[in-house]
Each structure stands twice: as C-alpha cells, then as structure tokens.
C-alpha positions in Angstrom: 0.1 0.0 0.0 1.2 3.6 -0.6 3.1 4.9 2.4 1.5 8.4 2.1 -2.0 9.1 1.0 -1.8 11.3 -2.4 -2.3 15.0 -1.7 -0.9 15.0 1.9 2.6 15.6 0.8 4.1 18.9 0.1 5.5 19.6 -3.4 9.1 20.2 -2.4 9.0 17.1 -0.1 7.9 15.0 -3.0 10.6 16.3 -5.2 13.3 16.1 -2.7 12.5 12.5 -1.8 11.8 11.1 -5.2 14.8 8.7 -5.2 15.5 6.1 -7.8 13.6 3.1 -6.3 14.4 0.3 -8.7 13.7 -2.5 -6.3 10.1 -3.2 -6.5 7.7 -5.7 -5.0 5.1 -7.8 -7.0 2.2 -6.2 -5.1 -0.5 -5.0 -7.7 -1.1 -1.4 -8.5 -4.5 -0.4 -9.1 -6.0 0.6 -12.4 -7.2 3.8 -10.6 -3.6 4.7 -9.3 -2.1 3.9 -12.9 -4.7 6.2 -14.5 -3.9 8.9 -12.1 0.0 8.5 -13.0 -0.9 8.9 -16.7 -3.2 11.9 -15.9 -0.5 13.6 -14.1 1.9 12.9 -17.0 -0.7 14.5 -19.6 -0.6 17.8 -17.5 2.9 18.4 -18.6 3.8 21.0 -21.2 4.7 20.0 -24.9 6.0 21.8 -27.9 3.4 23.9 -29.6 0.9 22.0 -27.3 0.7 19.3 -29.9 0.8 16.6 -27.1 2.6 13.9 -28.8 3.1 11.8 -25.9 1.2 8.4 -25.5 1.4 6.0 -22.7 1.2 2.2 -22.8 0.6 0.4 -19.5 1.8 -3.1 -19.7 0.5 -5.6 -17.1 0.2 -8.9 -18.9 3.0 -11.2 -17.8 3.9 -12.3 -21.3 4.1 -8.7 -22.5 6.2 -7.6 -19.6 8.4 -10.6 -20.1 9.0 -9.7 -23.8 9.9 -6.1 -23.1 11.9 -7.1 -20.1 14.0 -9.6 -22.2 15.0 -6.8 -24.5 16.1 -4.6 -21.7 18.2 -7.3 -20.3 19.8 -8.1 -23.5 20.8 -4.5 -24.1 21.9 -3.8 -20.4 23.4 -7.0 -19.2 27.0 -6.5 -20.5 27.4 -2.7 -20.0 26.0 -2.9 -16.4 28.4 -5.7 -15.5 31.4 -3.5 -16.8 30.0 -0.5 -14.8 29.7 -2.5 -11.6 33.3 -4.1 -12.0 34.7 -0.5 -12.9 33.0 1.6 -10.4 34.8 4.6 -9.4 34.1 7.8 -7.5 32.6 10.7 -9.1 32.3 14.4 -7.8 29.5 13.6 -5.5 29.7 9.7 -5.1 32.3 7.3 -3.9 33.2 4.2 -5.6 31.1 2.1 -3.4 28.0 4.3 -3.8 28.6 4.0 -7.6 28.8 0.3 -7.4 25.6 -0.1 -5.3 23.8 2.1 -7.7 24.7 -0.1 -10.6 23.8 -3.2 -8.6 20.4 -1.8 -8.2 20.1 -1.2 -12.0 21.3 -4.9 -12.4 18.5 -6.1 -9.9 16.0 -4.0 -12.1 17.2 -5.6 -15.2 16.8 -9.1 -13.7 13.5 -8.5 -12.3 11.8 -6.0 -14.5 9.3 -8.6 -15.7 8.0 -9.0 -12.1 7.1 -5.4 -11.7 3.3 -4.9 -11.3 3.4 -2.4 -14.4 5.6 -1.2 -17.0 4.6 2.2 -18.5 6.0 2.7 -21.9 6.5 6.4 -22.9 5.9 6.8 -26.6 6.1 9.8 -28.9 4.3 10.5 -32.1 6.6 11.7 -35.0 5.8 13.6 -38.1 7.1 10.7 -40.3 8.6 7.2 -39.7 12.1 8.2 -40.7 12.4 11.2 -38.4 14.9 11.0 -35.7 13.3 9.3 -32.8 14.5 11.8 -30.3 13.2 14.9 -32.3 10.2 15.4 -29.8 11.8 13.9 -26.8 11.3 17.4 -25.0 7.7 17.0 -25.5 7.7 13.6 -23.5 10.2 13.8 -20.9 8.2 16.5 -18.9 5.5 14.2 -18.7 7.7 11.3 -17.5 8.9 13.6 -14.7 5.4 14.5 -13.8 4.6 10.7 -13.6 7.6 10.0 -11.4 6.5 12.6 -8.9 3.0 11.3 -9.0 4.2 8.0 -8.3 6.2 9.2 -5.4 3.3 11.0 -4.1 1.3 7.7 -3.9 4.2 6.0 -2.3 5.4 4.1 -5.5 8.7 3.5 -7.0 8.9 4.6 -10.8 12.5 4.9 -12.7 12.8 5.4 -16.3 15.2 3.1 -18.2 16.3 3.4 -22.0 18.5 0.3 -22.4 15.7 -1.5 -24.6 15.7 1.4 -27.1 18.9 -0.3 -28.6 16.4 -2.7 -30.1 13.8 -0.5 -31.3 12.4 -2.4 -34.1 11.8 -5.5 -31.8 10.3 -3.4 -29.2 7.9 -1.8 -31.6 6.8 -5.2 -33.0 6.3 -6.4 -29.2 4.1 -3.4 -28.6 2.5 -3.2 -32.1 3.5 0.2 -32.5 2.5 2.3 -35.9 5.3 3.4 -38.0 5.3 6.9 -36.7 5.2 6.0 -33.0 8.6 5.5 -31.0 9.4 4.6 -27.5 11.2 7.3 -25.4 11.5 5.3 -22.2 10.3 2.3 -20.1 9.1 3.0 -16.5 8.7 -0.1 -14.0 6.2 1.1 -11.3 5.5 -0.7 -8.1 5.7 -0.5 -4.4 9.4 -0.1 -3.3 11.0 -2.6 -1.2 13.3 0.1 0.4 12.6 3.4 2.0 12.2 6.8 0.5 14.7 9.4 1.8 16.5 12.5 0.8 18.1 12.5 -2.7 21.7 13.0 -2.8 22.5 16.0 -5.1 25.1 18.7 -5.4 24.4 21.8 -3.5 23.0 24.7 -5.4 26.0 26.7 -5.0 27.9 24.0 -7.0 25.5 24.1 -10.0 24.3 27.8 -10.1 26.0 30.3 -12.3 24.8 33.7 -13.4 25.1 35.4 -16.9 27.7 33.0 -18.2 29.7 29.8 -17.4 32.0 30.4 -14.7 32.7 27.1 -13.0 34.8 23.9 -13.7 33.8 21.0 -15.8 33.7 17.9 -13.4 35.0 14.5 -14.4 32.1 12.2 -14.8 
C-alpha cells in the first residue's frame, strides 16, 4: 500500500525525496492509481501543445517478459562493466556508484516481475524522423509521472536500454510506424525506504550570466 495518501505531501517534499527506487515488490498497483499517473503525465507541457506523448501500460505477464527480455539483452553487459569498474565521481564514492549499478542490475533481472511497465511513446511527423526529435515533449510528462508515483508511495524509474532494439520493441508493442518509445518505466511499491535525494548543493550548480565554473570529471 502507498506509504503516504496522495495529496498529503508538500510539493518540495515530493521532489526532494523522489529517489530512484528500482527494487520493487510484486504487489499489484490498481487501475485507478495507474490512470492517475498517466493523468499527471498528461498535465506536462509539450512543444506547440501538440501533445505527442502516449502511454502504454503493460501488465500482461507475457508482454512484460517480452519487454524485459529486450531491456536485459541491451543492459546486461554494460551494467556488468559499470559494476566492475565503479569509481568515485564528484558526488559519490566508488562504493556508492557500485551499489547504484547493482540496483540497476536488480531492475534488469526483475523487470518482468514489476506490477506494471509504463512505456512512454512519442508520435513523430514521419517514420524516418529522428526518434528523439520530440523527446522534450515527452520527458516533462515522464517527470510528472515520477513525482505522482512518489506522492502515491510508489517507485518509478525510467530506463532506456531496450531502445537499442527499437524495431523489436515496436513489434512487441504493435507500434504504428510514426510512434517510437522514449523510455520504459517500471512502477510498483518499493522494497526500500524513500529518503532525501543525494544531489550537489545549489552553490555548485548555479551560475549567473555565463559559465564560470569547472567541468567535473564524470
């Protein structure tokens, strides 16, 4: 069950505790809540208000397995390398980076068990158009969806590994030629606890008028 009833969390609390919760339980998520998440996504702005975003909620076990298999095929090897070569960054030490990639691997291995996968799609002008051409009209909706999930006490994290196999993914989802996937978002009750996100302080990311800071090593 959600840990906080929707509507009782203050906006900045939702944003500051919307952690990447990749380890999800198999507890079902109701149709009503899933519709609320899509409704929240639809409130986001889009270029020229053309509202190109579409959302496919995948709950059928075979469909989830097919989508998850593509994600795993694309992510298994690079995630393994990231875990083995985890090094510190400007805001995380090597062990924290390794744990993060371990959680990505967990998601990869258990994606098919998530109660629902929400596939964020975009309608293009023609089939040969760059599939990322209108991503800026979809990703604000994805962020709205993540925040709405947090407000319902749910974990939701977008992943794009499976986009390496766009043609196969389109076939699994029966996508028309002008529709492309932007991200896959597993949704469910997290097995861990929400808490403050770890982010660089504002002083490290804020500049005025022009760039006047270092470029960190990533």
